[in-house]
N, C-alpha and C positions, 0 to 999 in steps of 0.2 A: 207259686206266684212269681211275678217278675222281681219283687222285692227279695225273695229268697234266692233267686238266681243271682241278683246283684251282690248279695251278701256272700254267697259261695264264691263268686268270681273274685271279690275283694280279699277273700281268705285263701286264694291260690288255685281255685278250680279253673279248669280250662273252659272257654266259652267260644264256640265257633259259630259265626253268623254270616250269612251272605245275602246280598241284594236287599229285598224288602225287609227281611228280619234285621239286617244291619241298620237300615234307615230307621226302623222303629225304636231302637234303643237310644236315639239322640234326644236332646232336649226339645228340638224343633224338627218336625217331619215334613219332608217335601212330598206333597200328595201327587205323585207322578201320574197315576192313572187319571185322576180327576182333571189335571191340567192338560196332559198330553192327549188322552183319548176322548174325554168328555168336553173339554174346552172351558172348564171353569176358570174364573179369574185367578190371577196369581196370588198366592198366599201360603202360609205355613200352618201346620196343625201341631198341637202339643204332642210330644213324644213320651216314651217311657222314662227318659232322663236317667238311664241306668248309671251314668258316670257322675252324677251330681255329688255323691258322697265323697268322691276323691277330688272335688273341686273343678270338674270339667263340665262345660256347657257346650256339648258337641252337636254338630249337624253333620250326619254321615251321608255322603252322596256317592253311591257306587256308579259304575258305568261312566266315569268321568270323561273318558276318551272315546265313547261310543261313536261309531261311524255308520251304523246301519241305515241311516237316512240317505246315504250317498251324497253326491255333490249338491243336490237340490234341497236337502233338509238337514239342518244341524240337529243331531240327536245326542250330542255330547251332554254332559252334566245331567245324566240320568234321564235322557230323552227330552229335556226341556230346552236344550240349546244354550249356547253361551250368552246370547243377547237377553233372553228371558231370565236366565239365571242371574245375570247382573242386576236386573230389576228386582228379582226375588231377594237377592242379598241385601238390597237397600231396606227391605222390610224386616230384617232380622235385628234383634238388639245388638248393640256394639259389643256386648260381652260374649256373644256366640262365636264359636270357632268352627269353621267349615273344614271337614276332612273329605277331600275328593279322592276316590280310589279308582285307578284305571281298571279296565277289564283284566281278568286273570291276575289280579294283584290283591294282596292282603296286607293288613297291618296287625302286628301282634303287640298288644299293650300289656306290659308287665308293671302293674301299679306298684308292687313291692320293690322292684328293682328301679323303678322310675324311668323305664325305657319304652321306646316304640321301635319295633323292627319292621321293615318293609320287605315283603317277599313276593315272588312271582315274576311277571313279565314286564310290568310297567312301573308307574310311580305313584306316590301319595302326594297330593297337593294340599297344603294347609293354608287357609285364609284366616288371618287373625288381624283385626284392625285393618290397616292399609297394607299390611305385610302379606306377601305370597311366598311360601317356601315349598320347593319341590324336592322330595326325597326319593331317590331311585331305589329300585329293588336291590336288596343286598346291603343296604345301609341301616344304621341305627341312629336314632335321635333321642334326645331327652324328652320325657313326658311333659316337661315344661313348655315345649312347643305347642302343646294342645291346650294350654291354659290361656285365659283371656289376656290381652295386652293390658298392663297396669295403666290405670287412669292417672294422669299427672295432676 
């Protein structure tokens, strides 16, 4: 089960996920196919919330910098485009932290060490509260970057 996978990961097991599988482990899931292909209204679905036990309420968005749509169609932000994604973001709880991963890019979360390493060709963009932080490949950040902004 996913609960067992989550426990194993928290105990140090490696877990590699890409694209839709990475999306699924978040607390909130972007239903890309339903929005992009079917034309459903903008909204989020509940995810597996694999990182809840370590205090993270993540939204994973791969294909952050996608350009397959060319000049005429913005397919960034996992094919929903920047404009629609901003409207989607308004529907998220303020506690949710968005992790946008460029194509050919990964982030390695080491909960025990409290670090996040970005690898590959692009960047990881973290949206938390009103903050936007871009971490380039080859850099390391504190896992605290993935925690919700404290409410004053």
